[in-house]
N, C-alpha and C positions, 0 to 999 in steps of 0.2 A: 503495500500501501504508498503508495511514492505522497510525500507529503510537497503541497506548494501551500503557500500565503500562508500560513497556520493551521491549513487544512487536512488530512487526511483523503487525500481521493478515491476512488475504487483501483483498485487496480488491475479486475477482470471485464472491464471498462471500455471501449474507445475511447483515447484521449479527447478527444474533443468529447466525447459527451463528460465525461470527467471534470472535464474543467467546469462544466456548466456549475458542479457542488458547489465552487465559492460561490460565495454571492457578490454578483455585479456583474458578474462574468455570466449572459446567455451564452447561445447557438453561435451567433455571427461573429461576434466579439470574441468566442474560445476558436472558431477558425480561422478571423483573422490574425491571432495571435501564434495562431501556429503557423501559417501562410509566409509571414515576419521571419517566425525561428526556421523554417523551410522542414515544418516537420510532418512524415504524411500524418493523414487525421486521422484513418484506418487501423496506424497501428496499435494496442495495447497499453495502459499505463505501465503496470507493469515491465513492460522489455525495453523503457526509454533509460537512456546512459543518464548516470550524473550528469554528465554536460550539457543534454538536452535537455535534461530538469531545469540547470538552473538557467539556461536562454529561455524557457518560457517564465522562470518568475523574474527575470530583469527586464522581460519586456512590459509585464503585468506589472510592476512593482514602478517602474518608469513612466507606461500611459494610462495606468486605470487605479481609481477609488475603486475599493475594493473594502468587503469586512466591515471589521470597524470600525474605520473613518469614513465610508461609506453612511455604515446606521448612526453616525455621533452630526454629520452631513444634512440627513434626513430629520432629526430629530428639532437639530437647531432653525430649520429651514420653517420645519410647525411652531417651533416655538416664537419665530419672528411673526408667523403671520399671526396669534393670537394673542402675541403681545402690543401690536399696533391696530387688533384691532379690529380688522376688517373679515370680511366675508365668513371666508374660507375659513378667517381662524375661528371664528365664532361656531362655527361648523362641526370644527376637530374637536372643541372644547366640551360642546353640547353631547358628543359620539353620530352623530348624525351624519347620511352622503355630503360630502363636499364637493363633487364635482356635479353639482344637478340632477341627479334622479329623482325619481319622484318617491313619497315618502306616505304618503293614506297609505299604498297595498304595498307591500315588500320590503324592503330597507331592513332585513330582518338580521343580518350579516351584525352594521351594527349599530341598531338599537338594542337588542340584545329578544332577549324571549319574551314573549309577548304576556304583555300584564293588562289586565281584564279590570274595567270599574266596574266600583259595584254603583247598584242603584240607577246605571242605564239602561234602557229601557230600548227594543227595536223599537220604529213607530210601523206597524203594517197594514197592509191594506184593508178598507172596509169593505 
């Protein structure tokens, strides 16, 4: 199991898939990194040499924000939005969808479990 950027990447998978286990690196980015390093993307991660691993690590460190640094930047951006009191910041603070989705129905992932209101009755057809 090779270790890149503080993450143990699975050795039994292709290297382009294994790189996606690092937060901040997706499919496209992993393929770009491997092309720049001159490594075939269909090689298993276990069969990489130390030189190839160090080339990949160097490219990732130089050009991409990953793992802890990325998490810190995201949380600082959200903190900035909430502190200036903009609409997106208020939505983050209330735990509601931020990007304009409807909340009358759906939005259960952000809102949590349904809370029933006592004493509220449906008005039916008469």
